[in-house]
C-alpha positions as MATLAB code, in Angstrom:
seq = 'MIKLVLADDQALVRAGFKALLDAQPDMTVVAEAADGAEAVRLSREHEPDVVLMDIRMPGTDGLAATRQMPPGPRVIILTTFELDEYVFEALRGGASGFLVKDTEPAELIQAVRVVAAGEALLSPSVTRRLIAEYATRAKEPSNTNHRLDQLTDREREVLSLVGTGKTNDEIAADLFMSPATAKTHVSRAMMKLHARDRAQLVVIAYESGLVKPGWL';
ca = [
      95.790   97.152  126.391;
      98.803   96.742  124.078;
     100.951   93.809  125.214;
     104.678   94.030  124.454;
     107.738   91.815  124.490;
     111.138   93.540  124.694;
     114.115   91.823  123.064;
     117.561   93.319  123.680;
     120.753   91.794  125.038;
     121.412   94.856  127.219;
     119.473   94.731  130.494;
     119.791   98.488  130.988;
     118.181   99.190  127.609;
     115.317   96.812  128.393;
     114.812   98.440  131.780;
     114.573  101.881  130.210;
     112.042  100.775  127.611;
     110.024   98.855  130.202;
     109.802  101.836  132.573;
     108.665  104.092  129.733;
     106.119  101.727  128.216;
     104.636  100.389  131.474;
     103.961  104.006  132.478;
     101.493  104.328  129.577;
      97.847  103.625  130.469;
      97.322  101.484  127.361;
     100.565   99.441  127.392;
     102.090   96.625  129.399;
     105.388   94.778  128.995;
     104.560   91.084  129.443;
     108.062   89.643  128.931;
     111.721   90.494  128.291;
     114.213   88.545  126.194;
     118.011   88.746  126.026;
     118.284   87.098  122.594;
     116.227   86.260  119.540;
     115.462   82.651  120.416;
     114.052   83.724  123.779;
     112.028   86.454  122.056;
     110.390   83.879  119.764;
     109.660   81.515  122.667;
     108.183   84.272  124.842;
     106.097   85.574  121.940;
     104.557   82.141  121.483;
     103.899   81.959  125.215;
     102.526   85.452  125.833;
     101.011   86.325  122.409;
     102.011   90.015  122.502;
     100.672   92.628  120.112;
     104.096   94.183  119.491;
     107.691   92.985  119.852;
     110.476   95.567  120.134;
     113.383   93.638  118.616;
     117.035   94.654  118.746;
     118.552   93.602  115.437;
     122.035   92.829  116.816;
     122.001   90.203  119.560;
     124.253   87.222  120.315;
     123.079   83.793  119.249;
     119.832   84.221  117.349;
     119.830   87.819  116.147;
     116.801   89.999  115.551;
     116.701   89.233  111.847;
     116.455   85.456  112.335;
     114.023   85.912  115.226;
     111.730   88.088  113.117;
     111.534   85.350  110.501;
     110.667   82.791  113.186;
     107.952   84.845  114.866;
     104.548   83.163  115.263;
     101.558   84.770  113.518;
     100.112   87.719  115.388;
     102.846   89.864  116.951;
     104.046   92.844  114.947;
     107.765   93.457  115.080;
     109.468   96.829  115.400;
     113.179   96.516  114.705;
     115.480   98.527  116.982;
     118.803   99.562  115.500;
     121.669  101.871  116.411;
     121.933  103.192  112.865;
     119.014  104.516  110.849;
     120.037  102.560  107.767;
     121.283   99.371  109.326;
     122.419   96.964  106.623;
     119.918   94.378  107.829;
     116.823   96.562  107.915;
     115.651   95.737  104.392;
     116.071   92.020  105.103;
     114.143   92.472  108.347;
     111.241   94.033  106.459;
     111.326   91.128  104.015;
     111.276   88.788  107.014;
     108.067   90.273  108.355;
     108.968   93.335  110.410;
     106.448   96.171  110.391;
     109.014   98.927  110.681;
     112.075  100.097  112.527;
     113.269  102.696  115.025;
     116.697  103.976  115.959;
     117.518  103.455  119.621;
     117.912  107.157  120.324;
     114.315  107.851  119.232;
     112.554  110.369  121.463;
     110.311  108.686  124.091;
     107.142  110.244  122.659;
     108.026  108.920  119.201;
     108.595  105.411  120.557;
     105.228  105.420  122.302;
     103.487  106.656  119.167;
     105.306  104.049  117.076;
     104.048  101.230  119.285;
     100.481  102.496  118.951;
     100.782  102.854  115.166;
     102.112   99.331  114.682;
      99.661   97.815  117.172;
      96.843   99.378  115.124;
      98.033   97.489  112.048;
      99.936  100.217  110.245;
     103.522  100.021  109.018;
     106.108  102.199  110.697;
     107.679  103.491  107.496;
     107.430  107.121  106.558;
     107.688  107.810  102.829;
     111.083  109.486  103.254;
     112.443  106.520  105.196;
     111.020  104.113  102.630;
     112.715  105.988   99.812;
     116.058  106.018  101.601;
     115.818  102.335  102.417;
     115.018  101.480   98.832;
     117.688  103.696   97.340;
     120.333  102.347   99.710;
     119.519   98.664   99.901;
     117.173   97.467   97.188;
     120.146   97.040   94.875;
     121.569   94.577   97.400;
     118.342   92.615   97.631;
     117.786   89.392   95.784;
     117.062   89.518   92.089;
     113.332   89.801   91.309;
     111.894   86.377   91.917;
     109.420   84.484   89.827;
     106.526   85.928   91.792;
     104.869   87.883   89.021;
     102.047   85.356   89.087;
     101.171   86.736   92.528;
     100.371   90.034   90.848;
      98.030   88.419   88.334;
      95.205   88.585   90.846;
      95.518   92.382   91.020;
      93.564   94.685   88.745;
      95.548   97.053   86.535;
      94.698   99.899   88.901;
      95.833   97.928   91.932;
      99.132   97.196   90.210;
      99.569  100.906   89.539;
      98.854  101.648   93.188;
     101.257   98.914   94.343;
     104.050  100.341   92.210;
     103.525  103.763   93.809;
     103.447  102.258   97.309;
     106.763  100.635   96.394;
     108.309  104.030   95.714;
     107.244  105.234   99.156;
     104.282  107.402   98.198;
     101.517  108.174  100.667;
      97.845  107.589   99.906;
      97.437  111.316   99.264;
     100.339  111.310   96.788;
      98.991  108.199   95.061;
      95.587  109.839   94.798;
      97.115  112.936   93.194;
      99.179  110.893   90.735;
      96.239  108.730   89.658;
      93.539  111.423   89.823;
      91.448  109.724   92.492;
      90.369  110.523   96.027;
      92.604  109.566   98.959;
      89.813  107.289  100.197;
      89.823  105.433   96.867;
      93.612  105.138   96.981;
      93.380  103.702  100.496;
      90.797  101.181   99.304;
      93.073  100.022   96.478;
      95.989   99.669   98.912;
      93.828   97.632  101.296;
      92.641   95.350   98.494;
      96.197   94.787   97.293;
      97.250   93.893  100.841;
      94.388   91.427  101.150;
      95.018   89.748   97.781;
      98.771   89.493   98.334;
      98.408   88.424  101.983;
     100.604   91.340  103.037;
     100.681   92.077  106.741;
     101.014   95.811  106.185;
     102.344   98.515  103.891;
     105.953   97.542  104.573;
     105.280   94.115  103.103;
     103.754   95.696   99.994;
     106.992   97.608   99.444;
     108.970   94.377   99.644;
     106.572   92.590   97.258;
     106.760   95.450   94.759;
     110.544   95.047   94.605;
     110.755   91.270   94.808;
     108.296   90.909   91.934;
     110.235   93.379   89.800;
     107.217   95.678   89.558;
     109.429   98.486   90.855;
     113.178   98.651   90.364;
     115.883  100.572   92.239;
     116.392  103.966   90.684;
     112.710  104.562   89.893;
     112.510  107.321   92.502;
];
């Protein structure tokens, strides 16, 4: 059973999500929050698998709340606009992906299952748009190149391609390897860099300067 916390300052929005998600045989909403601080507190208390987090809330917003989340819950950012100005910062802060609020119900349900299973909710096309739009506004590459020293040359190549939004199949084609081998390299890079998921690898690739805006 996938346990969820809903965080949105609009009670009607929470009610709609709750009705939809509780109707699924493998999901249950264990708590609802009207702001980010409450979302963090309830997540510590209930230990959900997934938090649906509105990014714009009074008081502690979704961005700050995502940074304060305890280990364990995976955060899906909810936003009115597909390229909300805070989305890239939310991914840096630990979010596993994002959805627009007018997402079709079936897509929302699938998204929860994908994130609960440990995958990042970032399609390659969305990743590319995010990077193209916002990576130039991100902080300058930090002195984190030493983090990449533990990667093999091949893993660094794979990480750079993940950073440009390529799928495992596309990485495999570019590097003349099987998709299974590409997936293995991605998994090893995640483990060595302590990345929660693919979204975090994208952030690391940019923050380290391994990939730069415009390399798409």
